[in-house]
N, C-alpha and C positions, 0 to 999 in steps of 0.2 A: 346238598348243602349241609354241613355239620351243624350241631346245635349251637356251638359257639359263634360260627359265622352268621347263623340265622339271628342270634340274639343281637349281634352287632348291627346287622342290617335293620332290625326292628328299632333299636335304640336311635340310630341315625335318622330313620324315618320319623320317629317321634320328635326329635330335635327340629327337623325341618318343618313338620306340619304344625306342631303345637307351640313351638318357641321361635319360629321363623328364623332359625339359625342360617347365617349366610353361608355360601358355598365354601369360603375359606375356613370358616369355623368347623364345618362338617369334615373337611379334609384334615384339619388338625386333630379333631376327635378320632377319626379313623386311624391316623398315624399313631396317636397315643395308645389306642387299643391294640394295634398291631405290635407296638413295642412291648406292651405288657404280655400279650399272648406269646411272643417269641421267647421272652424270659421264662414264662411259666412252662412252656413246652420243654425247655432244657431240664426242668425239674420234674418232668412227667405229669404236669398238670395242664389245665386249660382254663379259659375265662369262666366257664360254667362250673368247674370243680374246685377252683382255687380257694384256699383258706387264708386267714389273716397273715400267717407266717410266710406263706408263699408270696403274698403281695409285698410284704416287708423285704423279701429277697429281691423282688423286682426293683423296689426303691433303692436298695443297696447297689444294685447293678447300675442304675442311673447315676448315682453319686460316683461310683468307681469309674464310669466313663467320662467323668469330668463335667457333667452337665450342671449348670448353675442351679442354685436353690430356687430361683424364680421359675425356671423351666420345670424342675421337679414338682414344685407346688402346682403349676398349671396342669401338668399331666395327672397328678393325683386328683385334682378337682374333677377331671374327666372321668377317672375311674370310679370316684365316689358317686357321680351322677349315674354311671352305668349300672353299678350294683344296686343303687336305690331304685332304678328303673326295673331291674330284674325282680327285686323284692316286691314292688308294687304290682307287677304284672303276674305274680305267682310263678315266675320261672326259677326262683330260688326261695328257699325257706328262711335264709339268713342274709345278712349283709356283712361280708368279710372285710369291707373297707371302712366300716363304721368307726373303728377304734384306731385307725392309722393316724399317726401324728404328722402334721405338715412341717416341713423344714422352715426355720425362721427366715423371714424374708430379708433379702439384702437391702439395706437402706442406702439407696443412691438418690441423691437429689437431682431433679430435672435440670438439664442444660438449657439455658435461655440466653437471648441476646439483650443488650442494653437498648433503651429506647432510641438512642442516637444511631445505633447500628441498624435498627429496623427502618428508621428514616433514610439512612444511606442506601438500604436495599431498594426502597421505593424510588428514590432519586435515580438509582442505576437503571431503572426500567425505561427511562426516557430515551428516545432515539432522536438524533438531530434531524432537522428538516432536510429533505432530499434523500433520506435513507430508502433502501429498496422496500418494496411492498412486503416481502417476506420478513424482513427485519422489523418493519413497523408492526405487522400483525403479531410477531413473536413478543414484541414489547408490550402490546395490548394484553396478550395472554398472561405474561408475567405480572403486569400491574394488577389486573383483575384478580388473579389467583392470590397474590401476596396480600392485597387489601382484604379479601374475604377470609383468608387463613388467619391473619392477624387481628382483624376487626371482630371476627365471630368465633374464633377458636375451633374451627372445623378440623376434623381428621382429613387426611388426604383422600381417603376412600369416599368420604362424604362430599368433598369438594368436586371430585371428578365425576361423581354420579349425579350432580345437580342437573335437572332438566333445564332446557332453554327458557321455558316459561316461568321458571322460579323467580326471574327478575323482571317479569312483565309488569307494566304499569308503574305506579309510584309507591310501591310497597316499602314499609319500614321494618317488616319482620320477614325472616327467611325460614321456611319450613324445611327441616333436615331430617332424613331418615338415618338413624345411627345404628349402633350394634344391636343385634337381636331384633331388628325391625322397629325399634322404638323411635317414635317421632318426637321432635321438640322444635320449639320456635326460638330463634335467636335474633337479637336486634341487628339491623343492617345499617351501617353508618352511611352518611351521604357520599363520602368519597368512595366507599366500596361499591355502592349502588351505581354511581356514575361510571366507575371503571368497568364494571360488568356490563353496563348498557352500551358503553363504547365498543366493547368486544362483540356484543350481540349485533350491533349495527354493522360492524366490519364483516361479520360472518353471515350477513343476511342472505347471500346467494348460495350458501352451502346446503341449506335444507336439513340441517342436523337437529335431532331432538335434544342434543346435549349442549350445555353452556360451554363446555370445554371439549370440542370434538377432536377426534384423532385424525390420522391420515385418511382413514375411511370415515367420512362425516357421519355415517350411521352408527359408529361406535364411539365410545368415550375415549378421551386421551388416556394413554397408559401411564402408570406410575413412573416407568423408566423415562418416557418422553418428558414428563414434567421435571424429573430430577435433572435432566440435562439443561433445561431452561433455567432452573433454580441455580445450578452450578455456574452457569454463565453470568447470571445476575450477581451472584455472590462474588465472583472474581472481579467484576466491574466495580463493585462496592468496596473491594479491598478486604473481604472476609475470607478466612481460611475455609476451604471446602468442607473439611471434617467437622466444622462447627455448625454447619448449616444443613437443615433438613426440614421437611414439612412439620414434623413433630416438634422440632425446636421452636418453630413459629407458634405452635399451639401452646407450648410451655411458656413462651414469652407473653402471649396473650393473657394467660392465667396469672403469671407472676406480676405483670405490670398492673393488672386490675386490682390484685390484692394490695400491692404497694400503694395504690391510690385510694385504698379504703373500701374496696368491694367486700360484700358479705360472702362468707364461705358457702352458705346454702345456695345463694344466687349463682355463685360460680359453678357449683355442682350441676345446677340445671342447665347453665350455658354450655358446659362441657359434655353433658349427656352421660354423666357417671351414675350408675345404678346405686352405688354405695358411697356415702360421704367419706368413708375411710380412704377411698381412692383420691379424693380431692385434697385430703389433709396433708398430702406430701408438699403442697404449696405453702403451708403455714411457716416454712422456714423464712419466708419473706416477712411475715408478721413478727416472727421472733427477732429478726435483725432490726426491724423498726423499733420494737420495744427496747432492745438493748441500746440502740442509738439514742432513744428518748431518755432513758435513764442516765446514760453517759453525759448527755448534753444538759439535762435539766435537774437531776437530783443534786441537792446541796452537798452531799458527801462524795459525789463522784470525783474522779481524778481531774477531769476537765474543769469542773466547777471550782474545785479547790484551787487549782492553778490560777483561774481567773480572779478569785477572791484575793489571792495573795498579791496580784498585780495592783 
């Protein structure tokens, strides 16, 4: 094993052991490091020998390939962690990534549904009496999943990993394991709890450890299987499929909470964001509310002037 390959392996082991990085995160880190290594190899360098200018060349390669600024920034974050690890472990005497500039993030507002559209989705989960057992269970799965996603702001990975016993008893809080193994408690609405308990009762004979079992009850439902269920519900509700995803429901949860006066710090805790800056993207809702308040109530606003003239 070469020095560079050994360094990568040690770095990934550290991420798994000390930071409880998820398998998907480790795979992404490995892909980022391989991307950098391939670029450096063309310049006659390696991860262990590269300098700052060599790394700038790699970043330029990523941009030339048409990769988004968000992707470049994410990959750069991995590289920074890698070289900081080498420095701390005494595997390098310097940190060539220390002075690399991150690309300015693309400002894209989250897509979300209106409150009436969410209600239409929930209504579309209902199956008429006399429906087949398969359709009835599929409706129970859809209802429970949508209630939990919208009422608690869960990520789809967090939802599908929920153990069956998470909804045992008369609990009012749900324990969720999020990114990096961080745990948080989120409130559980009555309707979400009842929908989940209805699904648990229907699946009593499966013996699955998961709240949302897959075809093999000993495994959790896959993201692809849930996407198909969500697609069907969206079509029944009259929503365009491209507007609907589990993350759109998470954005809707956050957006509607802020619109009704929730505190940004409380929202950060509910969403499981490590940094408040990640949550601040939702402040566009507060901005719209403030603009509307000024337009409706300020004595010099156009609307108020028009009303006074009447």
